C-alpha positions in Angstrom: 7.2 -11.0 17.4 9.3 -9.1 20.3 8.0 -5.8 19.0 4.1 -7.5 19.4 4.7 -8.7 22.9 6.1 -5.3 23.9 3.3 -3.6 22.4 0.8 -5.5 24.4 2.8 -5.2 27.9 2.6 -1.4 26.9 -0.9 -1.0 26.6 -1.9 -3.3 29.7 0.7 -1.8 31.9 -0.4 1.7 31.7 -3.1 3.0 33.0 -3.3 6.6 31.0 -3.9 7.1 27.1 -7.0 7.2 25.0 -10.1 5.0 25.9 -10.7 2.6 22.4 -14.0 1.9 22.1 -14.6 -1.6 20.4 -18.1 -3.8 19.4 -17.8 -7.4 20.2 -19.4 -9.6 17.6 -21.3 -12.6 18.5 -20.6 -15.2 16.0 -23.4 -17.7 15.0 -22.7 -20.8 12.6 -25.2 -20.6 9.6 -23.4 -23.5 7.6 -25.8 -26.1 9.0 -22.8 -28.6 9.6 -20.8 -28.2 6.5 -17.2 -26.9 6.7 -14.2 -25.9 4.7 -15.5 -22.9 3.2 -13.2 -21.0 0.7 -15.5 -18.0 -0.6 -19.0 -15.7 0.3 -21.1 -13.5 -1.6 -24.0 -11.5 0.0 -27.0 -9.9 -2.1 -26.7 -6.1 -1.6 -29.9 -5.4 -1.8 -31.6 -8.6 -0.5 -29.0 -9.8 2.4 -30.9 -13.1 2.7 -30.0 -14.2 -0.6 -26.0 -15.8 0.0 -23.9 -18.1 -2.1 -21.2 -19.6 -0.1 -18.3 -21.4 -2.0 -16.7 -24.4 -0.3 -14.1 -27.1 -1.2 -16.6 -28.8 -4.0 -18.8 -26.5 -5.0 -21.4 -23.7 -4.3 -24.3 -23.6 -1.9 -27.3 -21.1 -2.3 -29.7 -19.6 0.4 -32.6 -17.2 0.1 -33.3 -17.3 3.8 -30.4 -15.8 5.3 -28.6 -19.1 6.2 -32.0 -21.0 7.5 -31.4 -23.6 5.0 -29.1 -24.2 1.8 -29.0 -26.0 -1.4 -26.2 -27.0 -3.5 -26.5 -25.4 -6.6 -23.0 -26.6 -8.1 -20.8 -29.4 -7.7 -17.2 -28.7 -9.5 -16.0 -32.1 -10.9 -12.1 -33.0 -10.8 -9.5 -33.8 -8.4 -9.4 -30.1 -7.2 -12.5 -28.0 -6.7 -12.5 -25.7 -4.2 -14.4 -22.2 -5.2 -11.7 -19.5 -4.3 -14.0 -16.4 -5.5 -17.7 -15.5 -6.3 -18.7 -12.4 -8.4 -21.4 -10.9 -9.5 -21.8 -8.7 -12.9 -25.2 -7.2 -13.7 -27.4 -10.5 -14.0 -24.5 -13.1 -14.1 -22.7 -14.6 -11.6 -19.3 -16.1 -12.2 -17.5 -18.7 -10.0 -13.5 -18.9 -9.7 -12.9 -22.5 -9.0 -9.8 -24.8 -8.8 -11.1 -26.5 -12.0 -12.1 -23.5 -14.2 -14.0 -20.2 -14.1 -18.3 -21.1 -14.3 -20.8 -18.8 -15.2 -24.7 -18.8 -13.9 -27.2 -16.3 -15.6 -30.5 -17.3 -13.4 -29.1 -15.8 -10.0 -26.8 -18.9 -9.0 -29.5 -22.0 -9.8 -27.8 -23.3 -12.9 -23.7 -22.9 -14.0 -21.7 -23.7 -16.6 -18.2 -23.5 -17.3 -16.6 -21.1 -19.7 -13.1 -21.5 -19.0 -10.7 -24.2 -18.1 -7.4 -23.7 -19.2 -5.0 -25.9 -20.8 -3.3 -27.3 -17.4 -3.8 -27.3 -14.0 -2.2 -24.1 -13.2 -4.4 -22.2 -15.5 -7.4 -24.1 -14.4 -6.8 -23.0 -10.8 -9.2 -19.5 -11.4 -8.4 -17.0 -8.1 -9.9 -13.8 -9.1 -11.9 -12.0 -11.6 -13.0 -8.3 -12.5 -15.1 -6.7 -15.3 -13.9 -3.4 -16.6 -14.7 -1.4 -19.9 -17.0 -4.1 -20.8 -14.1 -6.8 -20.7 -13.8 -9.9 -18.2 -10.1 -10.2 -16.2 -9.5 -13.7 -15.0 -6.5 -14.4 -12.7 -5.2 -18.0 -12.7 -2.0 -19.8 -11.5 -0.8 -19.7 -14.6 -1.2 -16.2 -15.5 -3.9 -13.3 -16.7 -7.0 -13.9 -19.3 -8.7 -11.6 -20.8 -12.5 -11.8 -22.5 -14.1 -9.1 -24.5 -17.4 -11.5 -25.6 -18.4 -12.0 -21.9 -16.5 -15.3 -21.6 -16.8 -17.1 -25.0 -13.2 -16.4 -26.4 -10.3 -15.9 -24.0 -6.8 -14.3 -24.5 -3.9 -14.5 -22.1 -1.7 -11.6 -21.5 1.8 -11.3 -20.2 1.5 -9.2 -17.2 5.4 -9.8 -16.6 8.2 -11.2 -18.0 8.4 -15.1 -17.9 4.7 -15.3 -16.3 3.2 -15.5 -13.1 0.2 -16.5 -11.3 -2.4 -14.1 -10.3 -3.7 -13.5 -6.7 -6.2 -11.0 -7.0 -7.6 -8.5 -9.9 -9.1 -5.0 -8.9 -10.3 -2.3 -11.7 -10.5 1.3 -10.6 -12.5 3.3 -13.5 -10.3 3.0 -16.9 -7.4 1.2 -14.6 -6.9 -2.6 -13.8 -4.6 -3.9 -11.3 -3.2 -7.5 -11.0 -1.3 -8.6 -8.0 1.3 -11.3 -8.2 3.5 -13.0 -5.2 6.4 -10.6 -6.2 4.4 -7.8 -7.2 1.4 -5.4 -8.3 1.0 -4.4 -12.0 -0.8 -1.6 -13.5 -2.7 -1.6 -17.0 -4.2 1.8 -18.4 -5.3 0.3 -21.7 -7.5 -2.2 -21.1 -4.5 -4.9 -20.6 -2.6 -4.5 -23.7 0.2 -3.1 -21.8 1.2 -3.2 -17.9 3.7 -1.5 -15.6 4.8 -2.5 -12.3 4.2 0.0 -9.3 4.6 -2.2 -6.4 7.5 -4.9 -5.8 8.2 -7.1 -3.1 11.2 -6.3 -0.9 13.4 -7.5 1.9 12.1 -7.1 5.2 14.3 -5.4 7.8 16.1 -7.3 10.1 15.2 -6.6 13.6 17.6 -5.5 16.2 15.7 -7.3 19.0 15.1 -10.6 17.4 17.9 -11.2 14.9 18.1 -14.9 15.7 14.6 -15.2 14.1 15.6 -13.6 10.9 19.0 -15.5 10.8 16.8 -18.7 10.7 15.2 -18.0 7.7 16.2 -18.7 4.0 16.4 -16.1 1.7 12.9 -16.6 0.0 11.5 -16.3 3.9 13.1 -13.0 4.1 11.3 -11.0 1.6 8.0 -9.6 2.0 5.6 -11.4 -0.3 2.5 -10.0 -1.4 -1.0 -11.8 -0.5 -3.8 -9.6 -1.5 -4.9 -6.6 -2.9 -8.0 -4.5 -2.5 -9.6 -1.1 -3.2 -12.0 2.0 -1.3 -13.8 3.6 -3.7 -14.9 6.2 -0.9 -11.4 7.4 0.1 -9.6 6.4 -3.4 -7.1 4.6 -1.5 -5.3 1.1 -2.2 -4.4 -1.4 0.6 -2.0 -4.1 -0.1 -1.6 -7.4 2.1 1.6 -8.5 2.7 3.8 -10.8 4.5 5.3 -8.0 6.5 2.3 -5.7 7.2 -0.2 -3.5 5.0 0.9 -1.1 2.9 -1.4 1.7 1.5 -1.4 4.0 -1.6 -3.1 7.2 -2.0 -2.0 8.0 -5.5 -3.2 5.1 -8.0 -0.1 2.9 -6.6 2.5 5.3 -7.4 3.9 5.6 -4.2 3.0 3.4 -1.1 3.5 3.6 2.4 3.3 1.6 5.7 -0.2 1.1 7.2 0.2 1.0 11.2 0.2 -2.5 12.8 -0.6 -1.2 16.2 -2.7 -3.8 17.6 -2.0 -6.5 14.8 -0.8 -9.9 16.2 0.6 -11.1 13.3 2.1 -9.1 10.5 1.7 -11.8 8.0 -1.3 -10.4 6.5 -3.0 -13.1 4.3 -6.3 -11.1 3.0 -7.7 -7.4 3.4 -11.2 -6.5 2.6 -12.6 -2.6 2.3 -16.6 -2.3 2.6 -18.6 0.7 2.7 -18.1 3.5 4.6 -14.0 2.6 4.3 -14.5 -0.5 6.7 -11.1 -2.3 6.3 -10.9 -5.6 7.9 -7.5 -7.9 7.6 -7.4 -11.8 7.8 -4.0 -13.2 9.7 -3.4 -16.5 11.3 -4.5 -15.0 14.6 -8.1 -14.2 13.0 -9.9 -11.3 11.9 -8.8 -7.7 12.7 -10.6 -4.4 12.2 -8.7 -1.3 11.3 -10.5 1.7 13.2 -9.0 5.1 14.9 -5.4 4.2 13.9 -5.1 1.0 15.5 -6.2 -2.9 14.6 -8.9 -4.4 17.2 -9.6 -8.3 16.9 -13.2 -9.1 15.9 -12.9 -13.3 16.1 -12.7 -13.6 20.0 -15.2 -16.6 20.4 -14.9 -17.3 16.7 -13.9 -21.0 16.9 -13.5 -21.8 13.2 -10.1 -22.7 12.0 -8.6 -20.8 9.3 -10.6 -18.0 8.1 -10.3 -17.8 4.3 -12.9 -15.2 3.4 -15.2 -12.0 4.5 -18.3 -10.8 2.9 -20.6 -7.8 4.5 -24.5 -7.0 3.8 -25.9 -3.6 3.3 -26.3 -3.6 7.4 -23.0 -3.9 8.2 -23.3 -7.6 9.4 -20.0 -9.7 8.6 -19.8 -13.1 7.4 -16.8 -15.5 7.4 -16.0 -18.4 5.4 -14.1 -20.6 7.4 -12.1 -24.1 7.7 -14.9 -25.3 10.2 -18.0 -23.5 8.7 -19.8 -20.0 7.4 -20.5 -17.6 10.6 -22.3 -14.7 10.7 -21.0 -11.8 13.5 -23.9 -9.4 14.7 -22.5 -6.6 16.6 -22.9 -7.2 20.5 -22.7 -4.6 23.4 -20.0 -2.4 23.5 -16.9 -2.4 26.0 -16.4 0.1 28.4 -12.9 1.5 27.7 -11.1 -2.1 28.1 -8.0 -0.6 27.0 -8.0 2.3 29.4 -7.9 0.8 32.6 -6.2 -2.5 33.2 -8.1 -5.1 34.3 -8.4 -6.4 38.6 -5.8 -9.2 38.0 -5.8 -12.0 40.7 -2.7 -11.8 42.5 -1.7 -15.1 41.7 -1.9 -14.7 37.8 1.7 -14.5 36.0 1.9 -11.9 33.7 2.2 -12.3 29.7 6.1 -12.3 29.4 6.0 -15.1 32.1 3.4 -17.1 30.3 5.6 -16.5 26.8 9.0 -18.0 28.6 7.3 -20.9 30.1 5.8 -21.9 26.8 8.8 -21.3 24.7 10.6 -23.3 27.4 7.9 -26.1 27.8 8.0 -26.9 23.9 11.8 -26.8 24.0 11.8 -23.9 21.0 14.3 -21.2 23.0 16.4 -19.5 20.4 19.4 -20.2 22.5 18.7 -23.7 21.5 19.6 -23.2 17.9 22.6 -21.2 18.6 23.7 -24.1 20.8 23.4 -26.2 17.9 25.6 -24.3 15.7 28.5 -24.0 18.4 28.5 -27.5 18.8 28.5 -28.7 15.1 31.5 -25.8 15.1 33.2 -27.9 17.5 33.1 -31.3 16.1 36.1 -30.9 14.1 38.1 -30.5 17.2 37.5 -34.2 17.8 39.3 -36.9 15.8 38.0 -39.8 14.1 39.4 -42.9 15.9 40.2 -46.3 14.4 40.9 -49.6 16.6 41.7 -52.8 14.9 42.6 -56.0 16.5 43.6 -59.5 15.1 45.5 -62.7 15.9 48.7 -63.8 14.2 49.4 -68.0 14.0 50.9 -68.2 11.0 54.7 -68.9 12.3 56.3 -72.0 12.1 59.2 -73.2 13.9 61.1 -76.3 14.7 63.5 -77.8 17.5 67.1 -79.2 16.5 69.0 -80.9 19.4 71.5 -82.0 17.5 70.9 -85.8 18.9 69.9 -88.6 16.3 67.9 -90.7 18.7 64.9 -88.1 20.2 62.2 -88.8 17.8 60.7 -84.9 17.9 63.8 -83.4 16.6 63.7 -81.4 13.6 59.8 -81.4 13.6 57.8 -77.9 12.2 55.5 -76.5 14.9 52.6 -74.0 14.9 54.2 -70.9 16.6 51.8 -69.9 19.9 48.8 -67.4 19.2 49.8 -63.5 19.0 47.4 -60.7 18.8 47.9 -57.7 16.7 46.2 -54.0 17.3 46.8 -50.8 16.3 45.2 -47.2 16.8 44.7 -44.3 14.6 43.5 -41.0 15.1 42.8 -38.2 12.1 41.2 -34.7 12.0 39.4 -33.0 9.1 40.1 -29.2 9.9 38.0 -28.3 7.0 35.0 -28.7 9.4 35.9 -25.9 11.6 34.7 -24.0 8.7 31.7 -25.8 7.4 30.3 -29.3 8.0 27.6 -31.3 6.5 25.4 -31.0 10.2 24.9 -26.8 9.3 22.6 -27.9 6.4 20.4 -30.2 8.8 20.7 -27.4 11.6 19.4 -24.9 9.0 16.1 -27.3 8.2 15.4 -27.8 11.6 15.4 -24.1 12.9 13.2 -22.9 10.5 10.7 -25.2 11.7 11.6 -24.8 15.3 10.8 -20.7 14.3 7.5 -21.5 12.9 6.6 -23.7 15.7 7.5 -21.0 18.3 5.6 -17.8 16.3 2.7 -20.3 16.3 2.9 -21.4 20.0 3.6 -17.4 20.9 0.4 -16.6 18.7 -2.0 -19.1 20.6 -0.6 -18.0 23.6 -1.2 -14.4 23.2 -5.0 -15.2 22.3 -5.8 -17.3 24.9 -4.1 -14.9 27.1 -5.6 -11.6 26.3 -9.0 -13.5 25.7 -8.9 -14.8 29.3 -8.3 -11.4 30.7 -11.3 -9.9 28.3 -13.5 -12.7 29.5 -12.9 -11.7 33.2 -13.6 -8.3 32.9 -16.8 -9.4 31.2 -17.9 -12.0 34.2 -17.0 -9.2 36.7 -19.6 -6.8 34.7 -22.3 -9.3 34.6 -25.1 -9.0 36.9 -25.9 -11.6 39.8 -29.3 -12.3 37.8 -27.2 -13.4 34.6 -26.6 -16.8 36.0 -26.7 -18.4 32.1 -24.2 -16.1 30.6 -22.0 -16.0 33.7 -21.7 -19.9 33.9 -20.7 -19.9 29.8 -18.2 -17.1 30.2 -16.5 -18.8 33.5 -16.6 -22.3 31.7 -15.0 -20.5 28.5 -12.7 -18.8 31.1 -11.5 -22.1 32.6 -11.3 -23.7 29.0 -8.3 -20.8 28.4 -6.8 -21.6 31.6 -6.6 -25.4 30.7 -5.3 -24.4 27.3 -2.5 -22.1 28.6 -1.4 -24.6 31.1 -1.2 -27.3 28.5 0.7 -24.7 26.8 3.2 -23.9 29.7 3.6 -27.5 31.4 1.0 -26.2 34.1 2.2 -22.7 35.0 -1.3 -21.3 35.9 -2.2 -24.5 38.3 1.4 -24.4 39.9 1.4 -20.5 40.3 -2.1 -20.6 41.8 -1.0 -23.5 44.2 1.5 -21.1 45.9 -1.2 -18.7 47.5 
């Protein structure tokens, strides 16, 4: 995270360097009020024909998203549509409750694979190669050589593993699992590992972040796999960035993360003309001229799950809050070449980040204080204090006289108070105590929260700068666009104020 912050500060702080031209995308909601989309397929010949997979089925449009008709309603408790594929005249839908086939351009569907349990029913990926269908599920890999009538489960790796994505490249088939990429040269009969997840490097700039993660989180896990037919390259999305292979998976190297706000790349797509895009929790990023550029500014759609592109280069995004189409707008005039004209009072990005961390009380020092205080706990003793009353003593008085009536009579003694204090130490807690376990759990949650806050702050801060630059370039006559952008600018300012405890408002009041 600190490397990302340093990169952004350097980019905006220097007035020299190459000018990066980027096209803005104007996003349009074409889902007519529906939401929670998981996948999308666009006809490469007729872009008006669209199939969109949601959390419960598939909707079909023949007029470019103006109107939709539900064509598949998946039954069961889990019904999401993860992936849609066309092979010749057949359409396949990978759902959380089996694989479905349509032979009439998506009008009617029938289930051709359901699996033996919930894991196998969770169909995630599909590809066709050498007349065979390769189906990836949460319960492993299945192959059909008769268009889905009979399925055979194959072992990709010892112990089995859920399949995330499958791609075919000539006679080779690649299957990606969470912990490795496997390759088959013989139609799925045997598999070899060509990539395995690796331990992430511990950053010297932010060791506390890695320290707070458990062993599973310290490994770079695999999320997605894509193939570029034009350049003959493979791209692998991992939790620590994008990997690239130029030799069919025999060797891999890191692709530049320059401009990528989050290294946890969830999916990667390669469209025509080697057009590469990545999905992260921060949005959609395009890879051009050796750097990543965000294309999801202005896309208020929640989580982005899947991307598609038609033959004219128009981008489609299946998102948590709808299905969106992104059309290219005007080109920016070298935004990264000259720093924007900041107002005198505006705080810099590092000030905003520090204020957000302080306001949310997620500073890394807080975790270290917890650990130090837990270690000192053993120096303090456990104290026990007990108090009691004692009235059990009896006594009598003998005066030696035989005439006194009260001689030699037993009497109860006066009330007595007994008390004691005990101190004890457990010196073993100087090495380890049970509080460390709860601190580990809370620290992991705090690190995750801190990363989410910083991502939101970075995105809002730099979108705000971009909007200010756009407003400065608008003509006086363009009142409508000016009003909309100024309204959005105020909204972003309010968002940053809410994340930082009013930093922008407090800073502005000083001038």
